[in-house]
C-alpha positions as CSV (number, residue, x, y, z in Angstrom):
1,X,147.0,133.8,96.5
2,X,147.5,130.8,98.7
3,X,144.9,128.1,99.0
4,X,144.5,128.7,102.7
5,X,144.0,132.5,102.2
6,X,141.4,131.8,99.4
7,X,139.6,129.4,101.7
8,X,139.5,131.9,104.6
9,X,138.2,134.7,102.3
10,X,135.5,132.4,101.0
11,X,134.5,131.2,104.5
12,X,134.3,134.8,105.9
13,X,132.2,135.9,102.9
14,X,129.9,132.9,103.2
15,X,129.4,133.5,106.9
16,X,128.6,137.2,106.4
17,X,126.2,136.4,103.5
18,X,124.5,133.8,105.6
19,X,124.0,136.1,108.6
20,X,123.4,139.4,106.9
21,X,122.2,138.6,103.4
22,X,123.6,138.8,100.0
23,X,123.8,142.6,100.0
24,X,126.4,142.7,102.8
25,X,129.6,144.5,102.0
26,X,133.2,143.7,103.2
27,X,136.6,145.3,103.1
28,X,139.8,143.5,102.8
29,X,140.3,144.1,106.6
30,X,137.4,141.7,107.2
31,X,139.8,138.7,106.7
32,X,142.2,139.7,109.5
33,X,142.2,140.2,113.2
34,X,142.2,143.7,114.6
35,X,145.8,143.2,115.5
36,X,148.1,143.5,112.5
37,X,150.0,140.3,113.2
38,X,150.8,139.4,109.5
39,X,151.6,142.6,107.5
40,X,152.9,140.6,104.5
41,X,149.6,138.8,104.1
42,X,147.6,141.9,104.7
43,X,149.6,143.7,101.9
44,X,149.1,140.7,99.6
45,X,145.3,141.0,100.0
46,X,145.4,144.8,99.7
47,X,147.4,144.6,96.5
48,X,145.0,142.0,95.1
49,X,142.0,144.1,96.1
50,X,143.3,147.6,95.2
51,X,146.0,147.4,92.6
52,X,145.0,144.3,90.6
53,X,141.2,144.5,90.7
54,X,140.8,148.2,91.5
55,X,138.0,147.5,93.9
56,X,136.3,150.1,96.2
57,X,137.0,150.0,100.0
58,X,133.7,148.1,100.6
59,X,132.5,145.6,98.0
60,X,129.6,143.1,98.1
61,X,130.8,139.8,99.8
62,X,129.2,137.9,97.0
63,X,131.4,139.7,94.5
64,X,134.5,139.1,96.5
65,X,133.7,135.4,97.1
66,X,133.1,134.9,93.4
67,X,136.3,136.7,92.4
68,X,138.4,134.6,94.8
69,X,136.9,131.4,93.5
70,X,138.2,132.1,90.0
71,X,141.7,133.1,91.1
72,X,144.2,130.6,89.9
């Protein structure tokens, strides 16, 4: 995962947690615009989310933020 993608995911999760509380859920689509303008990046995140970590469609933003922080 690229440093810029990690930073974006952490930022989005932090914003959602700040506005909606630490119980808020996110899906991997939350990190992309509604228009699919970067399918390769979307697939990278989907692979990380679904294949590698076997996460549900919606997960707590706190969990995702913490997982991303430990990714090398």
